[in-house]
C-alpha positions in Angstrom: 0.0 0.0 0.0 1.2 3.5 -0.8 2.6 5.5 2.2 1.9 8.9 0.6 0.0 11.3 2.9 -3.8 11.2 2.6 -4.5 14.6 4.3 -2.0 16.9 2.7 0.4 17.2 -0.3 3.4 16.8 2.0 5.3 13.8 0.7 7.4 11.4 2.7 10.7 13.0 1.9 9.6 16.4 3.2 8.0 14.8 6.2 11.2 12.9 7.2 13.3 16.0 6.5 11.3 18.2 8.7 11.1 15.6 11.4 7.3 16.0 11.7 7.7 19.3 13.6 4.3 19.1 15.4 3.0 21.8 17.7 -0.1 22.2 19.9 -3.5 22.5 18.3 -4.7 19.1 17.3 -8.2 18.2 18.5 -7.9 15.3 20.9 -10.6 12.8 21.6 -10.6 11.6 25.2 -10.0 7.9 25.6 -13.2 6.8 27.2 -15.7 4.0 26.9 -18.4 6.3 25.7 -16.6 8.0 22.8 -13.4 6.6 21.4 -14.2 3.0 22.1 -17.9 3.2 21.1 -19.0 1.3 18.0 -22.0 1.1 15.8 -23.0 -1.0 12.8 -22.5 1.8 10.2 -19.8 4.0 11.7 -17.4 2.9 14.4 -14.1 3.9 16.0 -11.0 2.2 14.6 -9.1 2.9 17.8 -9.7 0.1 20.2 -7.1 0.3 23.0 -3.4 1.0 23.6 -1.0 -1.3 25.5 2.4 -0.6 26.9 5.7 -2.3 27.8 8.8 -0.6 29.2 11.1 -2.2 26.6 11.2 -4.9 23.9 12.1 -8.4 25.2 15.4 -10.1 24.5 15.3 -12.7 21.8 13.6 -15.9 22.9 11.7 -14.2 25.7 8.5 -12.3 26.2 7.4 -9.2 28.2 3.9 -8.8 29.6 1.8 -5.9 28.4 -0.2 -3.5 30.5 -2.9 -0.9 29.6 -1.1 2.3 28.6 -3.6 4.2 30.6 -1.9 2.9 33.7 1.3 4.9 33.1 1.4 7.3 36.0 3.6 10.2 34.8 4.9 11.4 31.4 8.5 12.1 30.6 9.1 15.8 30.1 12.6 15.1 28.6 10.8 14.6 25.3 10.1 18.4 25.1 13.8 19.2 24.7 15.0 16.1 22.8 12.0 15.2 20.6 10.9 11.7 19.9 11.9 8.9 17.6 8.9 6.8 16.6 9.7 3.4 15.1 7.2 0.8 13.8 8.7 -2.4 15.1 6.0 -4.9 14.0 2.4 -5.0 13.0 -0.3 -7.5 12.0 -3.7 -7.5 10.3 -6.8 -8.7 12.3 -7.7 -12.3 11.8 -11.4 -11.4 11.2 -11.0 -8.6 8.7 -14.0 -7.5 6.7 -13.3 -7.8 2.9 -10.6 -5.5 1.7 -11.3 -2.7 4.2 -8.5 -1.8 6.5 -7.0 0.6 9.1 -4.2 3.2 9.1 -2.4 5.3 11.6 -1.1 8.8 10.7 1.2 11.3 12.4 -0.5 14.7 12.8 1.5 17.9 12.3 -0.4 20.9 13.7 2.6 23.2 13.1 1.9 22.8 9.3 -1.8 23.5 9.4 -2.6 20.0 10.7 -1.6 17.9 7.6 -1.0 14.2 8.3 1.5 11.6 7.1 0.3 8.0 6.9 3.2 6.0 8.3 1.4 2.7 8.7 -1.6 1.0 7.1 -3.1 -2.4 6.5 -5.8 -3.2 3.9 -6.5 -6.4 2.0 -3.4 -8.5 1.9 -1.1 -5.5 2.2 0.6 -4.3 5.4 3.0 -1.4 5.5 6.7 -2.1 6.3 8.5 -0.8 9.3 9.2 2.9 9.3 10.8 5.3 11.7 10.6 9.1 12.0 11.5 11.9 14.3 8.9 14.3 15.7 9.1 17.3 18.0 7.0 17.0 21.1 5.1 20.2 22.3 4.8 20.6 26.0 1.1 21.4 25.6 0.2 18.1 24.0 2.6 15.3 23.1 2.8 13.0 20.1 -0.3 13.5 18.0 -1.6 10.5 16.0 -4.8 9.6 14.1 -6.3 6.2 13.7 -8.8 5.7 10.9 -10.4 3.2 8.7 -9.3 2.6 5.1 -11.5 1.8 2.1 -10.1 -0.1 -0.9 -8.4 2.1 -3.5 -10.1 2.2 -6.9 -8.4 3.1 -10.2 -10.3 6.4 -10.0 -8.8 7.1 -6.6 -5.3 6.3 -7.9 -5.5 9.0 -10.6 -7.3 11.6 -8.5 -5.4 14.8 -7.5 -7.2 15.1 -4.1 -6.7 12.6 -1.3 -9.6 10.3 -0.5 -11.8 11.3 2.4 -11.1 9.9 5.9 -13.4 7.2 7.3 -14.1 7.5 11.0 -10.8 9.3 11.9 -10.0 9.2 15.7 -7.2 11.6 16.9 -5.3 10.5 19.9 -2.2 11.6 21.8 0.7 10.0 23.7 0.4 12.8 26.2 2.7 14.9 28.3 -0.3 15.6 30.6 -1.8 18.7 29.1 -4.4 16.7 27.0 -6.2 13.4 27.4 -4.4 10.2 26.4 -1.9 7.7 27.6 1.2 9.3 29.2 4.3 9.5 27.0 7.3 7.5 28.2 10.2 5.8 26.6 9.0 2.3 25.8 6.8 0.2 23.5 3.1 1.1 22.7 0.8 -1.4 21.0 -2.1 0.4 19.2 -5.0 -2.1 18.9 -7.3 -1.3 16.0 -10.9 -2.2 15.4 -11.7 -3.4 11.8 -15.3 -4.4 12.4 -18.0 -2.9 14.6 -18.2 -6.1 16.7 -14.6 -6.2 17.9 -13.8 -5.6 21.5 -10.6 -5.5 23.6 -9.7 -8.0 26.3 -7.5 -7.1 29.3 -4.0 -6.2 28.1 -2.6 -8.3 31.0 -3.5 -11.4 28.9 -1.1 -10.4 26.1 2.7 -10.2 25.8 5.3 -9.1 23.3 7.3 -12.1 22.2 10.7 -11.9 20.4 11.9 -14.7 18.1 14.8 -14.4 15.7 14.7 -10.6 15.7 11.0 -10.5 15.0 8.3 -9.3 17.4 4.7 -10.4 17.8 1.7 -10.3 20.1 0.7 -14.0 20.4 -3.0 -14.6 20.6 -4.0 -11.2 19.4 -6.8 -11.7 16.8 -7.1 -7.9 16.2 -5.1 -5.5 14.1 -2.2 -3.9 15.9 0.9 -1.8 15.3 3.9 -1.8 17.7 5.6 1.5 18.2 8.9 1.9 19.9 9.2 5.4 21.4 12.6 6.9 22.3 14.4 10.2 22.4 15.3 11.6 19.0 18.6 13.0 20.2 
């Protein structure tokens, strides 16, 4: 699947060059049962839940996940050093509906709120692992958007305007000024809902497993993307 931006004309080269210099201003949706995690038959939230582990496991071992909402305090060092966001691994949900899919974008309010799609999964295609740097505003954190993806038609491929979002859900790895899981160095697992009937079990039932340099979340039947977050400098 193409990794070109869907919400602006900013291409990947410019995005990586600028380091995704985000600032405050993105609209954040609180992570609550009544809004972000609500679902209906016609329109539903693609963001299901976010898990966390302090670090990746050593090869041949596993580390237990916890709900990212349980992180007590954010790390203010990100304000001065920025963040390096790396997609470590990802997987498509076992019960996907047709060729529809999900994507996660990085939001950049400093540039008028364009977005760069750094990961997506649709049909039999899943994006490769990608890393990028992002500045971290003290008033928010790392601003991301989860959304659903519809199959691309030939007409879409030749269109000059990006296709419309489907149920976009902004969320933030937060420094405390806005709602969202607190931002720390570590590994975040973004669980994504591909059908309205999917629900999230307790994160304590899942682990990150390492095998031969590859990482996975055994037993996860939902779509997920694993993000390693560290200082950029």
